[in-house]
C-alpha positions in Angstrom: -0.2 0.0 0.1 3.1 2.5 0.7 4.5 1.7 -2.7 1.2 2.2 -4.5 1.0 5.7 -3.1 4.3 6.8 -3.6 4.3 5.7 -7.2 1.1 7.7 -7.5 2.6 10.9 -5.9 5.5 10.3 -8.2 3.0 10.1 -11.5 1.4 13.3 -10.0 5.2 15.1 -10.0 6.1 13.8 -13.0 3.1 14.9 -14.8 3.4 18.6 -13.1 6.9 18.5 -14.4 6.4 17.6 -17.8 3.3 20.5 -17.8 5.2 22.7 -16.3 8.2 22.1 -18.6 5.9 22.7 -21.5 4.3 25.7 -20.2 7.4 27.3 -19.4 8.8 26.9 -23.0 5.2 28.2 -24.7 5.6 31.3 -22.4 9.3 31.8 -22.9 8.6 31.8 -26.6 5.6 34.4 -26.5 7.5 36.9 -28.6 4.2 38.8 -29.5 3.6 39.2 -26.0 0.0 37.4 -26.5 -2.2 37.1 -23.0 -0.8 34.7 -21.1 -4.0 33.0 -20.0 -4.7 31.9 -23.5 -1.6 30.2 -23.8 -1.8 28.5 -21.2 -5.7 27.1 -21.5 -4.4 26.1 -25.3 -1.7 23.9 -23.5 -3.9 22.7 -20.9 -6.3 21.3 -23.4 -3.6 19.7 -25.6 -2.6 17.3 -22.3 -6.6 16.5 -21.6 -6.6 13.3 -23.8 -3.4 11.8 -22.1 -4.7 12.7 -18.7 -7.9 10.7 -19.4 -5.8 8.0 -20.8 -3.2 7.9 -17.8 -5.7 8.3 -14.9 -8.8 6.4 -16.4 -8.6 4.5 -19.0 -5.6 2.7 -18.8 -5.4 1.8 -15.1 -9.4 0.5 -16.2 -7.6 -1.7 -19.1 -5.2 -2.9 -16.4 -8.0 -4.1 -14.3 -10.4 -5.6 -16.7 -7.7 -6.7 -19.8 -10.5 -5.4 -21.9 -8.5 -4.1 -24.9 -11.9 -3.2 -27.3 -13.5 -0.9 -25.1 -10.3 0.4 -24.3 -9.3 1.3 -27.8 -13.1 2.8 -28.5 -12.8 4.7 -25.3 -9.4 6.4 -26.2 -10.1 7.0 -29.7 -13.2 8.8 -29.0 -11.7 10.7 -26.0 -9.0 11.6 -28.6 -11.2 12.8 -31.4 -13.5 14.9 -29.1 -10.2 16.6 -27.4 -8.9 17.4 -31.5 -12.6 18.8 -32.1 -12.8 21.2 -29.3 -8.8 22.0 -28.8 -9.0 22.5 -32.6 -11.8 24.7 -32.4 -10.2 26.8 -29.5 -7.2 27.0 -31.7 -9.0 28.3 -34.6 -10.4 31.3 -32.9 -7.1 32.2 -31.2 -5.7 32.2 -34.6 -8.5 34.6 -35.8 -8.4 36.7 -32.5 -4.7 37.6 -32.6 -4.6 37.4 -36.4 -1.8 34.6 -36.5 -1.6 31.3 -38.2 1.7 30.5 -36.3 1.4 27.4 -34.3 4.2 28.4 -32.4 2.8 31.6 -31.3 1.0 29.7 -28.9 2.9 26.5 -27.8 6.4 25.3 -28.4 5.2 21.7 -28.8 4.6 22.8 -32.8 4.4 19.7 -34.4 1.6 20.1 -37.2 0.5 18.1 -40.4 -0.5 20.0 -43.6 -4.5 19.9 -44.2 -5.6 18.4 -47.5 -6.5 20.8 -50.2 -10.2 20.6 -49.4 -9.7 21.0 -45.7 -7.5 23.6 -45.3 -9.6 26.2 -43.8 -9.4 23.8 -41.0 -5.8 23.7 -40.7 -6.3 24.1 -36.8 -7.3 20.8 -36.1 -4.6 19.3 -38.2 -2.3 21.4 -36.0 -3.7 20.0 -32.7 -3.7 16.6 -33.3 0.1 15.8 -33.8 0.8 17.5 -30.6 -1.7 15.2 -28.8 -0.2 12.2 -30.0 3.4 13.0 -28.8 1.8 14.0 -25.6 -0.2 10.9 -25.3 2.2 8.9 -26.5 4.8 9.9 -24.0 2.4 9.7 -20.7 1.3 6.3 -21.9 5.0 5.4 -22.1 5.7 7.1 -18.6 2.6 4.9 -17.3 3.9 2.0 -18.8 7.2 2.5 -17.4 5.9 3.3 -13.8 3.6 0.1 -13.9 6.4 -2.0 -14.6 8.6 -0.8 -11.7 5.4 -0.7 -9.6 5.2 -4.5 -10.4 8.7 -5.1 -9.8 8.6 -3.7 -6.4 5.7 -5.5 -5.8 7.4 -8.8 -6.8 10.4 -8.4 -4.7 8.3 -7.5 -1.9 6.2 -10.7 -2.3 9.3 -12.8 -2.8 10.9 -11.1 0.5 7.7 -12.0 2.8 8.0 -15.4 1.1 11.8 -15.8 1.9 11.2 -14.5 5.6 8.0 -17.2 5.7 10.6 -19.8 4.7 13.2 -18.6 7.0 10.8 -18.8 10.3 9.6 -22.3 9.2 13.1 -23.8 8.5 14.3 -22.6 11.8 11.4 -23.5 13.6 11.8 -27.4 12.3 15.8 -26.9 13.3 14.8 -26.3 16.9 13.0 -29.4 17.7 15.3 -31.7 15.7 17.9 -29.8 17.5 16.4 -30.4 21.0 15.7 -33.8 20.4 19.2 -34.5 19.9 21.0 -32.3 22.7 18.0 -34.7 24.9 19.5 -38.0 23.7 22.8 -36.7 24.8 21.8 -35.9 27.9 19.8 -39.2 28.5 23.1 -41.2 27.3 25.3 -39.4 29.8 22.8 -40.0 32.7 23.1 -43.6 32.2 27.0 -43.4 32.6 26.4 -41.7 36.0 29.5 -39.7 34.9 31.2 -37.2 37.7 31.3 -34.4 34.6 27.4 -34.7 34.2 26.9 -31.1 35.9 29.8 -29.5 33.6 28.1 -31.6 31.1 24.5 -30.2 31.6 26.1 -26.8 31.9 27.1 -27.1 28.6 24.1 -28.6 27.0 22.5 -24.9 28.7 24.8 -23.0 26.7 23.6 -25.0 23.5 20.5 -24.7 24.5 20.6 -20.8 24.8 21.9 -20.5 21.3 19.1 -22.9 20.2 16.4 -21.2 21.6 17.8 -17.2 21.6 20.7 -16.6 19.4 19.5 -18.2 16.4 16.7 -16.2 16.0 19.1 -13.4 15.5 19.9 -12.7 11.4 23.4 -13.2 12.3 25.8 -13.8 14.7 29.9 -13.6 15.3 32.1 -16.6 14.2 33.9 -16.3 17.6 30.6 -17.6 19.2 29.4 -20.1 16.7 33.0 -21.3 17.1 32.3 -21.7 20.9 29.2 -23.4 20.5 30.9 -26.0 17.9 33.6 -26.5 20.6 31.0 -26.9 23.1 28.7 -29.5 21.2 32.0 -31.7 20.6 32.9 -31.7 24.1 29.6 -33.4 24.7 29.8 -35.5 22.2 32.9 -36.6 22.6 32.0 -38.3 26.0 29.5 -40.4 24.3 31.9 -41.7 21.5 33.6 -45.2 21.4 37.3 -44.8 22.5 38.3 -45.8 18.9 36.5 -42.3 17.6 39.2 -39.8 15.8 37.9 -36.1 16.5 39.3 -33.0 15.5 38.3 -29.5 15.0 41.1 -27.0 13.2 40.4 -23.4 13.0 42.4 -20.0 13.0 41.9 -17.1 15.1 38.7 -15.2 14.1 37.7 -11.7 15.2 34.4 -10.8 16.3 33.6 -8.3 13.5 33.1 -11.7 11.1 29.5 -12.6 11.5 27.3 -15.4 9.8 23.5 -16.7 10.2 23.1 -18.7 13.0 22.6 -22.9 12.5 24.2 -23.1 9.3 27.4 -25.1 10.6 26.3 -26.7 14.0 23.6 -28.8 12.0 26.4 -30.2 9.5 28.8 -31.0 12.8 25.9 -32.6 14.4 25.3 -34.5 11.2 29.0 -35.9 11.2 28.2 -37.2 14.3 25.3 -39.0 13.7 26.9 -40.7 11.0 30.2 -40.9 11.3 31.2 -42.7 14.9 28.8 -45.8 15.0 30.8 -48.6 16.6 30.3 -50.9 13.5 32.3 -48.5 11.3 35.9 -49.6 12.8 37.9 -46.4 13.4 35.6 -43.9 13.1 36.7 -40.2 12.6 35.4 -36.8 12.6 37.5 -34.0 10.8 36.6 -30.4 10.9 38.7 -27.2 9.3 37.2 -23.9 9.5 38.9 -21.0 7.5 37.5 -17.5 7.7 38.1 -13.9 7.0 36.3 -10.7 6.7 35.0 -11.9 3.0 35.1 -15.4 2.6 34.1 -18.2 4.8 35.3 -22.0 4.0 33.7 -24.8 6.4 34.6 -28.4 5.3 33.4 -31.7 7.5 34.4 -35.0 7.0 33.3 -38.3 8.6 33.9 -42.0 8.2 30.8 -43.7 6.8 29.2 -46.8 6.2 25.7 -47.3 4.3 24.0 -49.5 6.7 24.7 -46.9 9.3 22.7 -44.3 7.4 19.6 -42.8 9.6 17.3 -40.6 8.3 14.8 -40.3 11.7 14.4 -36.8 12.0 16.2 -35.7 9.4 15.9 -32.2 8.5 19.9 -31.4 8.6 21.3 -30.8 5.1 18.3 -30.5 3.1 17.2 -27.8 5.7 21.0 -26.1 5.2 20.6 -25.9 1.3 17.1 -24.2 1.5 18.5 -21.5 3.9 21.6 -21.1 2.4 19.4 -20.1 -0.9 17.7 -17.9 0.8 20.0 -16.2 2.9 23.2 -16.3 0.9 21.8 -16.5 -2.9 24.7 -16.8 -5.3 27.3 -16.1 -2.7 27.7 -19.5 -1.4 28.8 -23.0 -2.9 27.7 -26.1 -1.0 29.2 -29.4 -1.8 28.4 -32.9 -0.9 30.5 -35.8 -1.6 29.8 -39.4 -1.0 32.7 -42.3 -1.1 32.5 -46.0 0.0 33.7 -44.9 3.4 33.9 -41.3 4.1 30.8 -38.4 3.7 32.3 -34.9 3.3 30.7 -31.5 3.2 32.0 -28.5 1.9 30.2 -24.8 2.4 31.9 -21.6 1.2 30.0 -18.3 1.9 31.2 -14.9 0.6 30.3 -12.9 3.4 
């Protein structure tokens, strides 16, 4: 609604500027010092069919899509205006004893009347200027409508993107909380002395999932802290032979990223890469990041029979969010071999 009002005001402003330019040029070209009121009236009359077309007929055509009634109406409006304005111009010619169209308007496009209609030359002087004004204003109307439609589509797409992102985030939280509760249950069965510390770390994970994940961006240092916290929790319930590594360079707080992009990838690696039936299971995580680019790679051991899709939103969810958050600014690659599974994420920040 706001955009519609802005474009309506813009259309009116452009019309005023266009009319003002024609009137100023005509008045400035008034070498014979003719009364300005007559000149203004004539030039205003030239705009009448264009106004009828732009402010009534074209909007009605856009709504009804009926081209035949539109053509009949626009032709009727044009010829009625030509008759009325031509008669007025003929009166001006007699009143001021001149046949020069340039005495009354700077838009002095004209055409020659056929021999039998020479005494009606004023009507042939009128319609070329009217056609030029109608065409120019119709082109302006079409351009404004195109821009308005593009703006509306952009707003609709943005609203859809926001709704889809909200839906994806709402899917992540229950999925992630479910896995956190599973981890807590596994630790409680072991009656580990580290359980209180792990519960504290789990609270960090929950806070991140419930609150920080609702932000548009968070600092990479916070993201790395959560990744380390999650890895510490998972280490306690992993088989003794599992090898887990996470390498990252020192990153400043100024570097930011959308939340909940990296953690689900790490979670997926633990879900599929540390099964006791795999043998020597491993997870290798690397993260390189500067002010402009981020490269994240997570490789884990993999066995086809260990694949679990239960509750799996994971990677598909990440792909959708990347498309919405970083369109044309990311690369997401999945490689699955016989014994390993790898995801690589590159983002231009």
